[in-house]
Every structure is written in C-alpha cells, then in structure tokens.
VMD Tcl script that draws the C-alpha trace (Angstrom):
set ca {
  {126.76 1.63 -73.29}
  {125.51 -1.58 -71.78}
  {127.37 -4.86 -71.78}
  {124.82 -6.49 -74.11}
  {125.19 -3.67 -76.64}
  {128.98 -4.01 -76.52}
  {128.76 -7.76 -77.08}
  {126.37 -7.32 -80.01}
  {128.69 -4.72 -81.55}
  {131.67 -7.07 -81.12}
  {129.73 -9.87 -82.87}
  {128.96 -7.57 -85.80}
  {132.60 -6.50 -86.06}
  {133.82 -10.10 -85.92}
  {131.55 -10.97 -88.87}
  {133.22 -8.25 -90.91}
  {136.77 -9.47 -90.31}
  {138.66 -10.66 -93.37}
  {140.24 -14.07 -92.97}
  {143.20 -14.83 -95.25}
  {142.82 -17.75 -97.60}
  {146.46 -18.83 -97.28}
  {148.43 -19.48 -94.15}
  {151.40 -17.41 -93.00}
  {153.85 -20.16 -93.93}
  {152.61 -20.23 -97.51}
  {152.98 -16.46 -98.00}
  {156.35 -16.42 -96.23}
  {157.98 -18.71 -98.79}
  {158.11 -16.08 -101.54}
  {161.66 -15.44 -102.72}
  {163.28 -12.13 -103.63}
  {166.53 -11.97 -105.59}
  {168.56 -8.76 -105.57}
  {170.43 -8.50 -108.83}
  {172.25 -5.24 -108.20}
  {172.47 -2.07 -106.18}
  {173.08 1.30 -107.75}
  {174.87 3.64 -105.37}
  {177.22 6.49 -106.22}
  {180.86 5.94 -105.27}
  {180.97 8.87 -102.83}
  {177.85 7.62 -101.05}
  {179.38 4.15 -100.74}
  {182.60 5.63 -99.29}
  {180.57 7.76 -96.85}
  {178.60 4.70 -95.75}
  {181.77 2.66 -95.19}
  {183.33 5.54 -93.22}
  {180.25 5.68 -90.97}
  {180.50 1.91 -90.41}
  {184.19 2.24 -89.53}
  {183.51 5.07 -87.07}
  {180.64 3.11 -85.50}
  {182.90 0.06 -85.12}
  {185.36 1.91 -82.82}
  {183.07 2.06 -79.74}
  {181.96 -1.52 -80.37}
  {185.57 -2.71 -80.47}
  {186.37 -0.79 -77.27}
  {183.35 -2.32 -75.55}
  {184.25 -5.85 -76.63}
  {187.89 -5.30 -75.65}
  {186.80 -4.07 -72.23}
  {184.58 -7.10 -71.75}
  {187.43 -9.42 -72.75}
  {189.85 -7.65 -70.40}
  {187.32 -7.81 -67.56}
  {186.75 -11.50 -68.15}
  {190.50 -12.12 -68.20}
  {190.92 -10.13 -64.96}
  {188.16 -12.06 -63.19}
  {189.54 -15.38 -64.41}
  {193.10 -14.65 -63.27}
  {192.69 -12.59 -60.10}
  {189.40 -13.71 -58.62}
  {189.20 -17.34 -59.72}
  {192.97 -17.93 -59.63}
  {193.21 -19.38 -63.13}
  {196.78 -19.32 -64.43}
  {197.66 -19.67 -68.11}
}
mol new
graphics top color blue
foreach p $ca { graphics top sphere $p radius 0.5 }
foreach p [lrange $ca 0 end-1] q [lrange $ca 1 end] { graphics top cylinder $p $q radius 0.2 }
display resetview
C-alpha cells in the first residue's frame, strides 16, 4: 500500500470518528449514592477474615521498614533518643 493511499484512508477514517458533545469534566460530575449493600453474614465474615490475613504481611513489612529506619538513624547516623 502506498503512502498516499494510507493517508487517504486515514482521512476517511478521521471523518467517521464520533466526537462527544460534552466535555469529560461535564460527564465526570455525575453522582452515585449507594444506599445499601446486601451480603450474607457468612460472606461478610469470610471477607473480613481474608482482610485480616492479608494485613499480617503488610504489618510485618511496615514493622521491618520502621525497625530498619530506626537502626539506620541510631547506628549509622548516630542519632540518640
């Protein structure tokens, strides 16, 4: 396919594009209000248990970062509390 044919095809395709009549900001301002969630009790307990189990590695990671920061501050930088 030649370059001229590709350019002509691109011009045809660009004429067929649909341009929205409203801007993104106008469509973004729509509000949704959640009035309730129906979930069985056992499913809610299972979800909370999964969250609790997932929080354990996160807490260990944050604790390790805090301990490492404390170590660097006291031993390397010589900061005393």
